[in-house]
C-alpha positions in Angstrom: -9.4 2.3 8.2 -9.4 0.5 4.9 -8.6 -2.7 3.1 -5.8 -2.8 0.6 -4.4 -6.1 -0.6 -1.7 -7.1 -3.1 -0.9 -10.4 -4.7 2.6 -10.9 -6.1 3.3 -13.6 -8.6 5.9 -14.4 -11.2 4.3 -11.9 -13.6 4.1 -8.9 -11.2 1.8 -7.4 -8.6 -2.0 -7.1 -8.5 -3.5 -4.5 -6.1 -7.0 -4.1 -4.9 -8.5 -1.5 -2.5 -11.8 -0.3 -1.2 -12.8 3.3 -1.7 -14.1 4.4 1.7 -12.1 7.0 3.6 -13.0 7.7 7.2 -11.9 10.6 9.4 -14.6 11.1 11.9 -17.1 10.6 9.1 -17.3 8.8 5.8 -15.7 10.3 2.6 -15.9 8.7 -0.8 -14.9 11.2 -3.4 -13.4 9.4 -6.4 -10.3 11.6 -6.2 -9.4 10.2 -2.8 -7.9 7.0 -4.0 -5.9 4.6 -1.9 -3.5 3.5 -4.7 -1.6 6.0 -6.8 0.7 5.5 -9.7 3.8 7.7 -9.4 6.3 7.0 -12.2 7.6 3.5 -11.8 5.9 3.1 -8.4 2.5 2.0 -7.2 1.9 3.4 -3.8 -1.0 2.2 -1.6 -1.6 3.8 1.8 -3.7 3.1 4.9 -4.0 5.0 8.2 -3.9 8.7 8.7 -4.9 10.6 5.6 -2.1 13.2 6.0 0.6 10.4 5.8 -1.1 8.9 2.8 -1.4 12.3 1.0 2.3 12.9 1.5 3.3 9.5 0.2 0.9 9.4 -2.7 0.9 13.1 -3.9 3.8 15.1 -2.5 6.8 12.6 -2.2 9.0 12.4 -5.3 10.2 8.7 -5.4 13.8 8.2 -6.2 14.8 7.1 -9.7 15.4 3.4 -10.1 18.7 2.6 -11.8 19.6 -0.7 -13.5 21.9 -1.6 -10.6 19.0 -1.0 -8.2 16.9 -3.6 -10.0 19.4 -6.3 -9.0 18.4 -6.0 -5.4 15.0 -4.2 -5.0 14.8 -5.0 -1.3 18.1 -3.1 -0.7 16.8 -0.3 -3.0 13.7 0.1 -0.9 15.6 0.2 2.4 18.6 2.3 1.2 16.9 4.8 -1.1 13.1 4.7 -0.9 12.6 4.7 2.8 15.1 7.6 3.5 13.5 9.6 0.6 10.0 9.1 2.0 11.1 10.0 5.5 12.7 13.2 4.2 9.4 14.1 2.5 7.5 13.5 5.8 10.0 15.8 7.6 9.7 18.5 4.9 5.9 18.4 5.4 6.4 18.6 9.2 4.5 15.3 9.6 5.1 13.7 13.1 5.0 9.9 13.0 6.0 8.8 16.5 4.9 5.3 17.1 1.9 4.8 19.4 -0.4 2.0 20.2 -2.6 3.0 17.2 -1.2 2.5 13.7 -0.5 5.8 12.1 0.2 4.6 8.6 1.3 1.6 6.5 2.2 1.4 2.8 2.4 -1.2 0.1 4.8 0.1 -2.5 5.4 -1.8 -5.8 8.3 -1.2 -8.1 9.5 -3.4 -11.0 6.7 -5.8 -10.3 7.6 -6.5 -6.7 5.7 -5.3 -3.6 7.1 -4.2 -0.2 5.3 -3.4 3.0 6.5 -0.4 4.9 5.2 0.2 8.4 5.2 3.3 10.5 8.5 2.4 12.1 9.9 2.3 8.6 10.5 -1.4 8.6 10.4 -3.1 5.2 8.7 -6.5 5.1 8.4 -9.2 2.6 6.3 -12.4 2.6 6.9 -15.7 0.8 3.1 -16.2 0.4 2.8 -13.4 -2.1 -0.2 -12.0 -0.2 0.1 -8.6 1.3 -2.5 -6.5 3.1 -2.8 -3.3 5.1 -5.8 -1.7 6.8 -8.5 -2.8 9.1 -10.0 -5.4 6.8 -6.7 -6.8 5.5 -6.6 -9.9 7.7 -10.1 -10.9 6.5 -9.0 -10.3 2.8 -5.7 -12.2 3.2 -7.6 -15.2 4.8 -10.0 -15.2 1.8 -7.0 -15.1 -0.6 -5.4 -18.0 1.2 -8.7 -19.9 0.8 -8.6 -19.4 -3.0 -10.6 -16.2 -3.4 -9.7 -13.7 -6.2 -8.7 -10.2 -5.2 -12.2 -8.9 -5.9 -13.9 -11.7 -3.9 -11.5 -11.1 -1.0 -12.4 -7.4 -0.9 -16.1 -8.3 -1.0 -15.6 -10.7 2.0 -13.7 -8.0 3.9 -16.5 -5.5 3.2 -19.1 -7.8 4.6 -17.3 -8.0 8.0 -15.3 -4.8 8.3 -17.3 -1.6 8.8 -14.5 0.5 7.3 -14.4 -1.3 3.9 -16.8 -0.4 1.1 -17.2 -0.6 -2.6 -16.5 0.4 -5.2 -13.2 -1.4 -5.4 -10.2 -0.2 -7.3 -7.7 -2.5 -9.1 -4.2 -1.8 -10.3 -1.5 -4.0 -11.8 2.2 -3.7 -12.3 4.0 -6.2 -14.5 7.6 -7.3 -14.0 9.9 -5.9 -16.7 11.0 -8.4 -19.3 
């Protein structure tokens, strides 16, 4: 359970996340971050901690080539998702879909964000607002109403018991 949001605009992507990790009880060690920088990638994860640990600390993202930057959506589907799936297999992580969401990721590269769900579908939105985790709908609603990322996270934390300060912020600019 968590709240992670991203706002994409013409300049790049801005991420925000809460810092509470729950797994039967509350954990909030500052090393347990929900957004990681891995080379050219920002990786945000919600759901099962094991899945997030693999994506954020074990997985080696593919190198992005100049030709890949021409169609980042294709790059994510054709190179990033297969690479991430292989890392899950290598770690013997089982991700069969169920009624409960196992994991979801927001991955940014070259200033664009992509949402990846547990069935490995890659989604984009024309609004520029992305969110994963239990409080994400609250935060996206706040963004739609004109809130900043920080204000949206504060609103989510008021109404979602699994969202707590301190909040973390990251940004990734589009290359010139």
